[in-house]
C-alpha positions as CSV (number, residue, x, y, z in Angstrom):
1,M,21.3,-20.9,2.2
2,E,21.2,-17.1,2.4
3,F,19.1,-15.2,5.0
4,R,18.5,-11.5,5.5
5,I,16.1,-9.0,7.0
6,E,14.8,-6.6,4.4
7,N,13.5,-4.0,6.9
8,P,15.6,-4.4,10.1
9,Y,14.3,-1.2,11.6
10,A,11.0,-2.9,12.1
11,L,12.6,-5.1,14.8
12,W,12.6,-2.1,17.1
13,G,8.9,-2.9,17.5
14,L,9.9,-5.8,19.7
15,L,10.4,-3.2,22.4
16,L,6.6,-2.6,22.2
17,V,6.0,-6.3,22.8
18,V,8.2,-6.2,25.8
19,L,6.5,-3.1,27.1
20,Y,3.1,-4.6,26.5
21,F,4.0,-7.8,28.4
22,G,5.4,-5.7,31.3
23,Y,2.2,-3.7,31.4
24,C,0.1,-7.0,31.5
25,L,2.2,-8.2,34.5
26,W,1.6,-4.9,36.3
27,Q,-2.2,-5.3,35.6
28,K,-2.0,-8.8,37.0
29,T,-1.1,-7.4,40.4
30,R,-4.1,-5.0,40.3
31,L,-6.7,-7.3,38.7
32,K,-6.0,-10.7,40.1
33,D,-9.5,-12.0,39.7
34,T,-10.1,-10.9,36.1
35,F,-6.6,-11.3,34.7
36,L,-6.2,-14.0,32.0
37,W,-2.8,-15.3,31.0
38,R,-4.2,-16.8,27.8
39,R,-5.3,-13.4,26.5
40,T,-1.9,-11.9,27.4
41,L,0.1,-14.6,25.6
42,F,-2.2,-14.5,22.6
43,N,-1.9,-10.8,22.1
44,S,1.9,-10.8,22.7
45,V,2.4,-13.6,20.1
46,A,0.1,-11.7,17.6
47,F,2.1,-8.5,18.0
48,L,5.4,-10.5,17.7
49,F,4.3,-12.0,14.3
50,C,3.1,-8.6,13.0
51,I,6.5,-7.1,13.7
52,L,8.4,-10.0,12.2
53,G,6.2,-9.7,9.1
54,L,7.0,-6.0,8.8
55,S,10.7,-6.8,9.0
56,R,10.4,-9.0,5.9
57,P,12.7,-11.9,6.6
58,Q,14.0,-13.5,3.4
59,G,15.7,-16.7,2.7
60,G,16.9,-18.4,-0.5
61,E,19.9,-19.9,-2.3
62,A,21.2,-16.5,-3.4
63,I,20.5,-12.8,-3.1
64,T,19.6,-11.2,-6.5
65,T,19.0,-7.6,-7.5
66,Q,15.9,-6.7,-9.5
67,V,16.6,-5.4,-12.9
68,S,14.9,-2.2,-14.1
69,Q,12.4,-2.6,-16.8
70,Q,13.9,0.3,-18.7
71,A,15.9,-0.5,-21.8
72,N,18.1,1.2,-24.5
73,L,17.1,-0.3,-27.8
74,F,19.3,0.3,-30.9
75,I,17.3,-0.6,-34.1
76,A,19.6,-1.5,-37.0
77,L,17.5,-1.5,-40.1
78,D,18.7,-2.7,-43.5
79,I,18.0,-0.2,-46.3
80,S,20.1,-1.8,-49.0
81,Q,18.9,-2.2,-52.5
82,S,17.8,-5.8,-52.0
83,M,15.2,-4.6,-49.5
84,W,13.1,-3.5,-52.5
85,A,12.4,-7.1,-53.3
86,E,8.7,-8.0,-53.1
87,D,8.9,-11.7,-51.9
88,T,7.6,-10.3,-48.6
89,L,4.6,-8.2,-49.3
90,P,4.3,-5.4,-50.0
91,S,8.1,-5.3,-50.0
92,R,10.9,-6.3,-47.6
93,I,11.6,-2.8,-46.5
94,Q,7.9,-2.0,-46.0
95,F,7.4,-5.2,-44.0
96,A,10.4,-4.3,-41.8
97,V,9.1,-0.8,-41.2
98,D,5.6,-2.0,-40.3
99,F,7.0,-4.7,-38.0
100,T,9.2,-2.2,-36.2
101,Q,6.4,0.4,-35.8
102,R,4.0,-2.2,-34.4
103,L,6.8,-3.3,-32.0
104,L,7.2,0.2,-30.7
105,D,3.5,0.4,-30.0
106,Q,3.9,-2.5,-27.5
107,L,7.0,-1.1,-25.7
108,S,7.1,1.1,-22.6
109,Q,9.9,2.6,-20.5
110,V,12.3,2.3,-23.4
111,K,14.7,4.6,-25.2
112,V,15.1,4.0,-28.9
113,A,17.9,4.8,-31.4
114,I,17.5,4.3,-35.2
115,Y,20.5,3.1,-37.2
116,P,19.8,2.5,-40.9
117,F,22.6,0.8,-42.9
118,A,23.6,-0.6,-46.2
119,L,27.2,-0.5,-47.3
120,D,27.7,1.5,-44.1
121,G,25.4,2.9,-41.4
122,Y,24.8,6.0,-39.5
123,M,22.9,7.1,-36.4
124,M,19.8,8.7,-37.8
125,M,18.2,9.1,-34.4
126,P,20.1,9.1,-31.1
127,L,18.6,7.5,-28.0
128,S,15.3,9.1,-27.2
129,A,12.2,8.3,-25.3
130,D,10.1,9.9,-28.0
131,L,8.7,6.7,-29.6
132,Q,6.3,8.6,-31.9
133,A,9.2,10.5,-33.4
134,A,11.0,7.1,-34.0
135,K,7.9,5.8,-35.7
136,D,7.7,8.8,-37.9
137,L,11.3,8.4,-39.0
138,L,10.8,4.8,-39.7
139,G,8.0,5.7,-42.0
140,A,10.5,7.5,-44.2
141,M,12.9,4.6,-44.5
142,S,13.9,3.6,-48.0
143,P,16.9,2.2,-49.9
144,S,17.0,5.5,-51.8
145,I,18.3,7.3,-48.7
146,A,21.3,5.0,-48.4
147,T,24.7,6.7,-48.8
148,G,26.1,3.6,-50.5
149,Q,24.8,0.3,-51.8
150,G,25.8,-3.2,-51.0
151,T,25.7,-4.6,-47.5
152,D,28.6,-5.1,-45.0
153,L,27.1,-6.5,-41.8
154,G,30.5,-6.8,-40.1
155,G,31.5,-3.3,-40.8
156,M,28.1,-2.0,-39.8
157,L,28.0,-3.9,-36.5
158,T,31.6,-2.7,-35.6
159,H,30.6,0.9,-36.2
160,L,27.3,0.5,-34.3
161,L,29.2,-0.9,-31.3
162,E,31.5,2.2,-31.4
163,Q,28.4,4.4,-31.4
164,I,26.9,2.6,-28.5
165,H,30.1,3.0,-26.4
166,K,30.2,6.7,-27.4
167,T,26.6,7.1,-26.3
168,E,27.3,5.3,-23.0
169,K,30.3,7.6,-22.3
170,I,28.2,10.7,-22.9
171,A,25.4,9.5,-20.8
172,K,27.6,8.7,-17.8
173,S,29.5,12.0,-18.1
174,R,26.2,13.8,-17.7
175,G,25.3,11.7,-14.7
176,S,22.4,9.9,-16.5
177,E,21.5,6.4,-15.6
178,W,22.8,3.9,-18.2
179,V,21.0,0.6,-18.9
180,T,22.7,-2.2,-20.8
181,P,21.7,-1.7,-24.4
182,Q,20.1,-4.2,-26.8
183,V,20.3,-4.4,-30.5
184,L,17.5,-5.3,-32.9
185,L,18.9,-6.2,-36.3
186,I,16.3,-6.3,-39.2
187,S,17.8,-7.5,-42.5
188,D,17.4,-9.8,-45.4
189,G,20.7,-11.3,-44.3
190,E,22.6,-10.7,-47.5
191,S,26.1,-9.4,-46.7
192,H,28.6,-8.8,-49.6
193,V,31.5,-9.0,-47.1
194,P,31.9,-12.0,-44.7
195,V,31.3,-11.1,-41.0
196,P,34.5,-11.6,-39.0
197,D,34.2,-13.9,-36.0
198,E,35.5,-11.1,-33.6
199,V,32.5,-8.9,-34.4
200,P,29.8,-11.0,-32.5
201,I,32.5,-11.8,-29.9
202,S,32.9,-8.1,-29.2
203,F,29.2,-7.7,-28.6
204,K,29.2,-10.8,-26.3
205,N,32.1,-9.4,-24.3
206,A,30.2,-6.1,-23.9
207,S,27.1,-8.1,-22.7
208,I,25.0,-6.6,-25.5
209,P,22.5,-9.0,-27.0
210,I,21.6,-8.9,-30.7
211,F,18.1,-9.9,-31.6
212,T,17.6,-10.6,-35.3
213,V,14.6,-10.5,-37.6
214,G,15.0,-12.0,-41.0
215,V,13.0,-10.5,-43.9
216,G,12.5,-12.2,-47.3
217,G,12.2,-15.7,-48.7
218,T,14.9,-18.3,-49.4
219,K,14.6,-18.2,-53.2
220,E,16.3,-15.7,-55.5
221,V,14.0,-12.9,-56.7
222,S,14.3,-9.9,-58.9
223,I,14.9,-6.4,-57.3
224,P,12.5,-3.8,-58.9
225,V,14.4,-0.7,-59.8
226,D,12.7,2.4,-61.3
227,S,14.3,3.4,-64.6
228,R,14.2,6.8,-66.2
229,S,11.4,5.7,-68.5
230,G,9.4,4.7,-65.4
231,I,9.5,1.0,-66.2
232,K,10.6,-1.4,-63.4
């Protein structure tokens, strides 16, 4: 059982209770006929409980520290060719963009970084509290801006973790407050390269959670691609 006084300075108010009680005793010698012990004790006990309340005594099984509501959110968005598929209307990529934009509308006290990926990934937007700028960048997401096609989730996550550590190092060197980051991974789940076991373990060791959102159905579908003749 843990016990502590949150505001110990308030206990100095006990001196006021002692002074008040001494004053009442002095009054007793002057006003013997009208002095009431009951009123003196009632007032003294009332003052005592007020001071104890201001000192905020606390007890419990353990002492915990409140965690700030701020967050550093790294959004990893799949922009591989398979995200053109239309099994999730209007398309996987558009659904992912709309979902993320709606999510940002509901967040507060958060810094966001955008990390699109396919065969590899890159930090399109470093951590920023400008959520409107993040939403605008998300609106421009398309598989056509990918530097390479195919999906390597393991390689992407490894590079993303390196970028997170680099961002943390820069923030701490500038004396900025650093909050444990979180990763939001939005993908259709198709990886052309198996994800090594050590990749999720490295995130676990760094206490960085990965929240995943799967986009698309379970059946094979065609991927629409614009040809030179304009026919998909």
